[in-house]
MITIRO-959829 format. One line per 10 residues: number of its first residue (from 1); their letters; for each residue x, y, z of N, C-alpha, C. Coordinates in steps of 0.02 Angstrom, whole numbers, always signed. Layout:
BEGIN
NUM> A> X:Y:Z:X:Y:Z:X:Y:Z | ...
//
This chain:
BEGIN
1> MAASATTRPA> -1581:-186:-1351:-1536:-232:-1326:-1525:-284:-1382 | -1462:-313:-1380:-1442:-360:-1435:-1494:-416:-1436 | -1505:-441:-1497:-1555:-493:-1506:-1538:-556:-1467 | -1473:-567:-1456:-1452:-627:-1421:-1461:-624:-1347 | -1479:-561:-1317:-1480:-552:-1248:-1544:-577:-1220 | -1543:-608:-1160:-1597:-632:-1124:-1593:-610:-1049 | -1649:-612:-1015:-1650:-597:-944:-1680:-652:-905 | -1661:-662:-843:-1691:-705:-798:-1691:-671:-727 | -1738:-692:-683:-1736:-658:-616:-1674:-672:-579 | -1644:-617:-549:-1589:-629:-506:-1608:-663:-441
11> SDSLGVVVEG> -1668:-653:-421:-1696:-686:-361:-1773:-678:-366 | -1811:-703:-316:-1881:-696:-316:-1904:-625:-297 | -1852:-588:-268:-1873:-520:-240:-1847:-461:-279 | -1794:-471:-318:-1763:-411:-346:-1716:-428:-403 | -1722:-383:-458:-1668:-384:-508:-1675:-439:-560 | -1636:-427:-614:-1630:-476:-667:-1554:-488:-686 | -1540:-545:-708:-1471:-565:-736:-1481:-556:-809 | -1437:-518:-842:-1439:-508:-916:-1388:-552:-945 | -1410:-598:-991:-1362:-645:-1018:-1355:-636:-1094 | -1298:-658:-1122:-1290:-653:-1193:-1273:-580:-1217
21> LDLRGGVDDT> -1247:-540:-1171:-1229:-471:-1190:-1160:-456:-1171 | -1118:-439:-1217:-1044:-420:-1206:-1045:-343:-1203 | -1026:-316:-1149:-1025:-245:-1141:-962:-211:-1156 | -912:-249:-1187:-851:-216:-1206:-861:-175:-1267 | -817:-125:-1270:-812:-84:-1335:-866:-28:-1343 | -899:-10:-1289:-941:+49:-1295:-1015:+32:-1296 | -1059:+79:-1287:-1132:+68:-1283:-1160:+119:-1336 | -1198:+92:-1385:-1226:+132:-1434:-1291:+161:-1407 | -1325:+205:-1449:-1386:+232:-1425:-1443:+186:-1414 | -1447:+134:-1458:-1501:+85:-1450:-1493:+44:-1385
31> LAASLRELFT> -1431:+22:-1373:-1419:-17:-1312:-1427:+26:-1251 | -1403:+88:-1254:-1410:+135:-1195:-1484:+144:-1177 | -1530:+152:-1229:-1598:+161:-1216:-1628:+95:-1183 | -1608:+39:-1209:-1632:-25:-1181:-1609:-33:-1108 | -1550:-17:-1097:-1522:-24:-1024:-1561:+23:-976 | -1578:+83:-1000:-1611:+129:-956:-1680:+106:-948 | -1714:+81:-997:-1782:+53:-985:-1781:-8:-936 | -1736:-54:-949:-1731:-114:-906:-1714:-94:-832 | -1670:-47:-825:-1648:-25:-759:-1709:+9:-723 | -1750:+47:-756:-1805:+81:-726:-1858:+32:-706
41> QEYLLVFRDQ> -1862:-25:-743:-1913:-76:-729:-1887:-123:-669 | -1827:-138:-670:-1801:-189:-623:-1764:-164:-561 | -1732:-106:-566:-1696:-77:-510:-1629:-108:-496 | -1615:-169:-522:-1548:-198:-507:-1534:-247:-570 | -1477:-239:-598:-1455:-277:-655:-1386:-312:-640 | -1385:-375:-660:-1321:-412:-651:-1299:-439:-719 | -1235:-426:-733:-1202:-449:-791:-1142:-498:-772 | -1145:-558:-792:-1092:-604:-770:-1041:-610:-831 | -983:-632:-810:-930:-650:-859:-911:-594:-907 | -906:-532:-879:-889:-479:-921:-812:-463:-913
51> DLSDADHLAV> -781:-441:-964:-708:-420:-959:-705:-349:-977 | -715:-308:-926:-722:-238:-936:-664:-198:-914 | -636:-153:-960:-587:-103:-942:-624:-47:-905 | -581:-4:-874:-609:+55:-848:-655:+96:-895 | -634:+104:-957:-670:+137:-1004:-735:+104:-1023 | -737:+39:-1024:-798:+0:-1040:-848:+12:-981 | -824:+6:-920:-868:+17:-863:-896:+83:-861 | -858:+135:-873:-883:+206:-877:-934:+213:-928 | -922:+180:-991:-971:+188:-1046:-1038:+158:-1027 | -1040:+104:-993:-1105:+75:-971:-1140:+122:-923
61> MEALGPVAWE> -1106:+150:-876:-1143:+191:-827:-1156:+257:-858 | -1118:+285:-906:-1138:+346:-936:-1201:+341:-977 | -1217:+278:-995:-1284:+266:-1032:-1342:+280:-983 | -1332:+275:-916:-1382:+284:-869:-1385:+356:-841 | -1334:+398:-858:-1339:+463:-832:-1268:+490:-823 | -1264:+553:-796:-1198:+582:-788:-1162:+547:-728 | -1099:+528:-742:-1057:+495:-691:-1040:+546:-639 | -1046:+526:-572:-1024:+563:-518:-949:+552:-499 | -914:+604:-502:-840:+594:-483:-838:+599:-402 | -796:+553:-376:-791:+555:-304:-718:+535:-283
71> GLPEKRAIGF> -703:+543:-218:-639:+528:-194:-609:+584:-163 | -556:+578:-116:-524:+627:-87:-448:+606:-80 | -401:+653:-87:-413:+726:-100:-432:+744:-170 | -419:+705:-218:-440:+718:-288:-495:+672:-311 | -544:+704:-342:-605:+667:-366:-589:+635:-428 | -619:+577:-440:-612:+538:-500:-674:+501:-517 | -679:+477:-580:-738:+443:-600:-743:+372:-576 | -682:+342:-566:-678:+272:-546:-650:+269:-477 | -685:+226:-438:-656:+212:-365:-657:+139:-357 | -634:+119:-299:-627:+47:-281:-652:+35:-209
81> VSNVRPDGTL> -690:-16:-205:-707:-41:-138:-659:-104:-125 | -614:-91:-76:-556:-139:-74:-527:-145:-3 | -506:-206:+15:-471:-213:+79:-397:-215:+65 | -372:-204:+7:-296:-208:-5:-272:-145:-42 | -315:-112:-80:-285:-52:-115:-287:+9:-65 | -232:+45:-67:-225:+101:-24:-280:+156:-35 | -301:+158:-99:-355:+207:-118:-427:+176:-115 | -430:+116:-86:-495:+82:-80:-536:+107:-21 | -600:+104:-26:-650:+124:+28:-675:+60:+64 | -700:+73:+124:-729:+23:+170:-678:-26:+201
91> GTSAASFHID> -628:-42:+165:-578:-88:+196:-605:-153:+213 | -599:-175:+278:-616:-242:+297:-685:-247:+333 | -716:-193:+347:-774:-194:+394:-837:-218:+360 | -886:-239:+402:-955:-250:+378:-986:-182:+365 | -1040:-187:+328:-1085:-126:+316:-1155:-144:+329 | -1188:-109:+373:-1261:-116:+384:-1299:-91:+323 | -1360:-107:+316:-1401:-86:+259:-1406:-9:+256 | -1404:+16:+193:-1405:+86:+184:-1410:+104:+110 | -1422:+168:+92:-1409:+193:+24:-1352:+242:+34 | -1316:+248:-19:-1260:+295:-12:-1281:+365:-13
101> FGFFPEPYHA> -1257:+408:+37:-1266:+477:+48:-1338:+493:+57 | -1375:+449:+89:-1446:+460:+101:-1460:+519:+152 | -1405:+542:+185:-1409:+601:+227:-1401:+669:+196 | -1392:+666:+129:-1390:+727:+89:-1454:+736:+45 | -1467:+793:+18:-1529:+805:-16:-1546:+760:-74 | -1494:+745:-118:-1507:+705:-175:-1451:+654:-181 | -1461:+595:-153:-1409:+541:-158:-1397:+523:-230 | -1341:+486:-241:-1328:+455:-305:-1393:+418:-331 | -1397:+420:-397:-1455:+387:-425:-1443:+310:-435 | -1381:+297:-457:-1362:+227:-471:-1291:+216:-448
111> ISLYGVEIPP> -1278:+152:-427:-1209:+130:-409:-1199:+68:-446 | -1134:+57:-463:-1110:-7:-495:-1046:-28:-466 | -1042:-95:-459:-976:-125:-438:-963:-181:-487 | -896:-186:-500:-870:-238:-544:-816:-279:-511 | -821:-344:-516:-780:-392:-480:-708:-396:-514 | -660:-365:-477:-592:-362:-501:-554:-421:-470 | -558:-427:-406:-518:-473:-367:-565:-502:-313 | -584:-568:-317:-631:-599:-274:-594:-651:-232 | -605:-655:-165:-577:-706:-124:-595:-775:-150 | -549:-823:-145:-564:-894:-166:-625:-919:-128
121> RGTQTHFVNA> -633:-902:-67:-689:-927:-29:-756:-890:-41 | -752:-842:-86:-812:-800:-106:-822:-742:-60 | -868:-701:-85:-886:-639:-45:-954:-616:-70 | -991:-580:-26:-1061:-559:-45:-1075:-486:-37 | -1125:-463:-70:-1159:-401:-58:-1234:-419:-51 | -1265:-390:+1:-1337:-404:+10:-1375:-342:-12 | -1430:-354:-46:-1472:-299:-72:-1544:-315:-45 | -1583:-259:-36:-1649:-258:-16:-1692:-213:-59 | -1748:-242:-80:-1796:-210:-125:-1845:-168:-85 | -1831:-103:-74:-1871:-64:-29:-1935:-35:-67
131> VAAAAALPAE> -1940:-45:-134:-2003:-31:-168:-2049:-89:-159 | -2029:-151:-163:-2070:-208:-152:-2091:-210:-77 | -2050:-190:-34:-2070:-189:+34:-2124:-137:+50 | -2121:-77:+18:-2169:-29:+29:-2237:-51:+0 | -2237:-82:-58:-2299:-109:-90:-2330:-161:-51 | -2293:-200:-10:-2316:-256:+31:-2334:-242:+102 | -2329:-177:+120:-2344:-162:+189:-2414:-179:+208 | -2426:-207:+261:-2496:-220:+286:-2533:-151:+292 | -2599:-153:+277:-2634:-91:+272:-2631:-50:+341 | -2632:-88:+396:-2630:-50:+460:-2563:-17:+469
141> LAARLDGVQA> -2506:-48:+452:-2443:-17:+458:-2435:+39:+411 | -2454:+31:+351:-2451:+84:+298:-2488:+145:+323 | -2547:+138:+353:-2586:+195:+377:-2549:+233:+428 | -2514:+199:+468:-2475:+230:+527:-2416:+270:+496 | -2400:+263:+435:-2342:+301:+405:-2368:+358:+365 | -2432:+372:+362:-2457:+433:+326:-2432:+495:+358 | -2396:+536:+317:-2371:+599:+339:-2308:+592:+382 | -2278:+531:+393:-2219:+522:+432:-2156:+530:+392 | -2112:+565:+420:-2044:+575:+389:-1990:+540:+427 | -1941:+517:+394:-1882:+485:+422:-1821:+536:+425
151> RQAVDVTSPA> -1785:+535:+474:-1726:+578:+480:-1662:+533:+468 | -1623:+551:+419:-1562:+511:+401:-1505:+555:+425 | -1458:+527:+469:-1401:+571:+492:-1341:+524:+493 | -1280:+560:+493:-1220:+523:+494:-1168:+551:+543 | -1132:+508:+575:-1075:+526:+618:-1017:+483:+593 | -974:+517:+559:-917:+482:+530:-863:+457:+584 | -874:+483:+647:-829:+466:+697:-856:+409:+742 | -913:+383:+726:-944:+329:+766:-898:+272:+772 | -891:+243:+835:-849:+179:+841:-874:+123:+802 | -939:+120:+791:-968:+65:+752:-953:+68:+681
161> GQAGVRVREG> -932:+127:+655:-915:+135:+585:-978:+118:+540 | -958:+87:+482:-1011:+73:+433:-1056:+12:+453 | -1034:-23:+507:-1076:-78:+529:-1131:-59:+578 | -1135:+1:+601:-1182:+21:+650:-1251:+26:+628 | -1295:+18:+674:-1367:+35:+664:-1385:+98:+705 | -1395:+152:+667:-1394:+219:+695:-1446:+225:+752 | -1505:+201:+744:-1560:+209:+796:-1535:+176:+861 | -1500:+124:+857:-1472:+87:+918:-1411:+123:+950 | -1380:+168:+914:-1325:+208:+940:-1347:+271:+971 | -1406:+292:+953:-1433:+354:+983:-1440:+412:+934
171> RLDETYPHML> -1492:+454:+944:-1505:+507:+898:-1445:+556:+899 | -1432:+582:+838:-1380:+635:+831:-1414:+704:+835 | -1371:+752:+858:-1401:+821:+860:-1400:+855:+791 | -1420:+915:+791:-1429:+950:+727:-1365:+974:+691 | -1312:+966:+727:-1250:+988:+699:-1222:+937:+649 | -1249:+876:+649:-1225:+821:+606:-1261:+824:+540 | -1230:+805:+489:-1263:+806:+417:-1330:+764:+425 | -1384:+789:+403:-1446:+750:+409:-1496:+774:+355 | -1546:+735:+347:-1599:+748:+293:-1665:+719:+318 | -1720:+754:+307:-1787:+727:+318:-1817:+711:+251
181> RPVLWPHRVT> -1851:+657:+249:-1890:+637:+187:-1946:+588:+208 | -1998:+584:+167:-2052:+540:+186:-2033:+464:+198 | -2057:+433:+247:-2046:+363:+253:-2068:+325:+192 | -2122:+347:+163:-2148:+316:+102:-2127:+370:+47 | -2066:+361:+20:-2030:+408:-18:-2044:+394:-94 | -2073:+438:-129:-2090:+429:-203:-2023:+419:-242 | -2018:+368:-287:-1961:+360:-327:-1959:+420:-378 | -1898:+444:-391:-1886:+502:-431:-1911:+495:-503 | -1914:+434:-530:-1934:+422:-598:-2002:+387:-601 | -2011:+334:-568:-2075:+294:-575:-2130:+318:-527
191> GEEILGVWEQ> -2113:+354:-477:-2161:+378:-427:-2180:+324:-378 | -2156:+260:-386:-2171:+208:-339:-2143:+225:-270 | -2181:+204:-218:-2161:+219:-150:-2100:+174:-133 | -2055:+203:-99:-1995:+170:-74:-1999:+173:+7 | -1989:+116:+37:-1988:+113:+111:-1921:+147:+134 | -1924:+207:+151:-1864:+250:+158:-1836:+253:+227 | -1819:+196:+258:-1783:+191:+320:-1729:+140:+312 | -1666:+157:+340:-1614:+106:+331:-1570:+110:+395 | -1537:+53:+408:-1503:+43:+466:-1447:+93:+482 | -1410:+108:+430:-1346:+145:+442:-1361:+214:+464
201> HTDALYAGDV> -1416:+249:+442:-1423:+320:+453:-1490:+344:+484 | -1539:+304:+487:-1608:+326:+514:-1602:+328:+589 | -1615:+390:+616:-1610:+395:+691:-1672:+421:+722 | -1722:+444:+684:-1783:+471:+716:-1840:+472:+659 | -1905:+472:+684:-1961:+482:+644:-1996:+550:+666 | -2030:+579:+619:-2066:+640:+625:-2136:+633:+604 | -2186:+656:+638:-2255:+661:+620:-2260:+733:+587 | -2257:+731:+521:-2252:+795:+487:-2180:+824:+501 | -2184:+887:+531:-2119:+916:+546:-2104:+916:+621 | -2141:+876:+657:-2131:+871:+730:-2104:+804:+748
211> EMDADESTAL> -2052:+806:+785:-2018:+740:+806:-2061:+704:+849 | -2070:+639:+834:-2107:+592:+873:-2073:+577:+942 | -2110:+555:+987:-2082:+529:+1054:-2028:+479:+1036 | -1973:+487:+1071:-1911:+444:+1057:-1929:+369:+1061 | -1967:+347:+1113:-1977:+276:+1118:-2025:+254:+1064 | -2075:+291:+1047:-2122:+274:+991:-2087:+274:+928 | -2041:+324:+918:-2008:+327:+853:-1960:+264:+845 | -1925:+249:+896:-1877:+192:+895:-1917:+125:+884 | -1971:+118:+915:-2008:+59:+913:-2038:+47:+841 | -2059:+104:+807:-2084:+98:+741:-2024:+90:+691
221> IEELYAFLYA> -1970:+116:+701:-1915:+104:+655:-1895:+31:+658 | -1894:+0:+717:-1873:-67:+727:-1928:-112:+698 | -1989:-94:+702:-2044:-133:+669:-2035:-135:+593 | -2020:-77:+568:-2010:-69:+496:-1947:-110:+474 | -1894:-109:+513:-1835:-151:+496:-1856:-225:+494 | -1892:-246:+542:-1910:-319:+544:-1948:-337:+482 | -1989:-293:+456:-2027:-305:+393:-1984:-298:+333 | -1946:-244:+328:-1906:-228:+269:-1850:-281:+256 | -1819:-306:+309:-1763:-348:+303:-1775:-421:+307 | -1842:-437:+296:-1862:-504:+294:-1828:-540:+232
231> PRFRYVHEWQ> -1816:-603:+228:-1786:-636:+171:-1824:-623:+105 | -1889:-618:+108:-1926:-612:+44:-1910:-547:+5 | -1878:-499:+35:-1863:-435:+1:-1787:-434:-17 | -1751:-484:-5:-1676:-482:-11:-1651:-521:-71 | -1595:-496:-97:-1557:-531:-148:-1484:-531:-121 | -1453:-590:-117:-1383:-594:-99:-1343:-611:-161 | -1296:-568:-177:-1253:-579:-236:-1187:-610:-211 | -1174:-667:-241:-1114:-704:-233:-1066:-686:-286 | -1014:-649:-269:-969:-619:-318:-925:-666:-352 | -918:-657:-419:-868:-691:-460:-827:-635:-497
241> EGDLVIWDNH> -764:-648:-512:-729:-601:-555:-766:-592:-620 | -768:-532:-643:-805:-514:-708:-878:-497:-697 | -904:-500:-636:-972:-480:-622:-979:-406:-624 | -1030:-379:-656:-1050:-311:-651:-1122:-309:-622 | -1130:-273:-566:-1194:-266:-534:-1209:-190:-533 | -1268:-171:-556:-1293:-100:-556:-1356:-98:-521 | -1364:-52:-473:-1426:-44:-437:-1447:+28:-429 | -1513:+34:-419:-1539:+99:-401:-1529:+118:-331 | -1492:+171:-318:-1473:+190:-249:-1530:+215:-207 | -1585:+230:-237:-1644:+253:-198:-1689:+191:-182
251> AVQHGRPEVG> -1703:+151:-231:-1749:+95:-226:-1722:+35:-189 | -1656:+31:-191:-1623:-33:-168:-1571:-14:-115 | -1574:-46:-59:-1523:-40:-5:-1470:-92:-14 | -1409:-79:+10:-1356:-132:+7:-1318:-132:+73 | -1285:-186:+86:-1243:-197:+144:-1199:-258:+128 | -1159:-275:+179:-1113:-330:+169:-1092:-362:+236 | -1075:-422:+239:-1042:-451:+300:-969:-424:+302 | -940:-439:+360:-870:-417:+369:-826:-457:+317 | -777:-419:+288:-735:-448:+239:-668:-479:+268 | -643:-444:+317:-578:-464:+344:-519:-443:+299
261> DREARTLRRV> -460:-467:+318:-399:-447:+277:-359:-507:+257 | -386:-565:+262:-343:-626:+245:-341:-637:+172 | -395:-618:+135:-395:-630:+64:-416:-567:+29 | -382:-550:-27:-395:-487:-63:-465:-484:-93 | -499:-429:-85:-565:-416:-114:-564:-346:-143 | -572:-340:-206:-574:-274:-240:-632:-272:-289 | -675:-221:-282:-731:-207:-330:-718:-137:-357 | -723:-134:-422:-717:-62:-452:-789:-33:-449 | -791:+33:-437:-850:+67:-424:-857:+129:-466 | -919:+137:-498:-935:+195:-536:-1007:+212:-518
271> CVGPEQDLSL> -1021:+275:-501:-1086:+298:-484:-1115:+347:-533 | -1180:+355:-531:-1216:+402:-572:-1261:+445:-530 | -1259:+511:-545:-1304:+557:-508:-1261:+620:-485 | -1297:+660:-447:-1262:+724:-424:-1197:+708:-384 | -1147:+751:-391:-1087:+743:-351:-1103:+764:-278 | -1072:+731:-232:-1087:+744:-160:-1027:+777:-127 | -1045:+814:-74:-993:+848:-35:-960:+795:+14 | -900:+774:-6:-864:+726:+28:-816:+749:+81 | -819:+816:+96:-769:+845:+138:-770:+814:+210 | -829:+793:+232:-835:+767:+298:-800:+698:+306
281> FAGRRVT> -780:+667:+250:-747:+605:+252:-671:+611:+247 | -647:+669:+245:-577:+683:+235:-533:+637:+287 | -486:+599:+260:-446:+560:+303:-473:+499:+329 | -533:+476:+303:-567:+416:+327:-580:+369:+268 | -575:+305:+280:-588:+254:+226:-661:+234:+229 | -705:+280:+207:-771:+263:+210:-806:+290:+144 | -868:+267:+128:-904:+291:+73:-969:+328:+95
//
């Protein structure tokens, strides 16, 4: 990383703000290696006051791995989270905590958003450090999770949309896209355990391969939510134009309050990792 660059904590719980680094004009091999190392250590990076073209943004993310093309009907490397662009996703709604495409076998590895148009009154994205939460689990609660798997499922027709908490809406049947993985989910690079339950998609727990009693499963999921979403594991990003935020889509969950449609909000989005099957979202403004 450039000699002039410094870092400071983004919050007590998650991430760093990288200062003194201009990301315009491409990323050389030395900077790319430094960014990968820092990203692996911190799981969330914030760069303020950047003036990034589409090409600049892509170059930064390509330093972290292969960019995932997304979008319907035509896939593209760059997308937008916007309440005003016709090609924008999410629109005006709130989003409960989740990782993107956690109901598929290998979700995106990294997600980035860049502040293009920010409402004068401000706007937020909320992040949760699921690695820190797993490490801090009380011994008794961690012991209860030994061998337990979480089921992540999605219903794109749900009236609650992206704001829903799946376990409170009811378990989905096997015809819906879903995935089982350990509640204490090893990180793909570091091996650190991730507390792998999230509001938007988790609908059941399994003891090994056997589904737990519904009431017991729901109670344990809610207990985990109460622990995971405590303020000590959260970082709230207050957006400014020119902000670039990059986070690990496995280790870090994200969500947001309702945006509304009175003021324009547009964030440019580039993701890293395997491309996903987006066919189930055809005709819907969701991610």
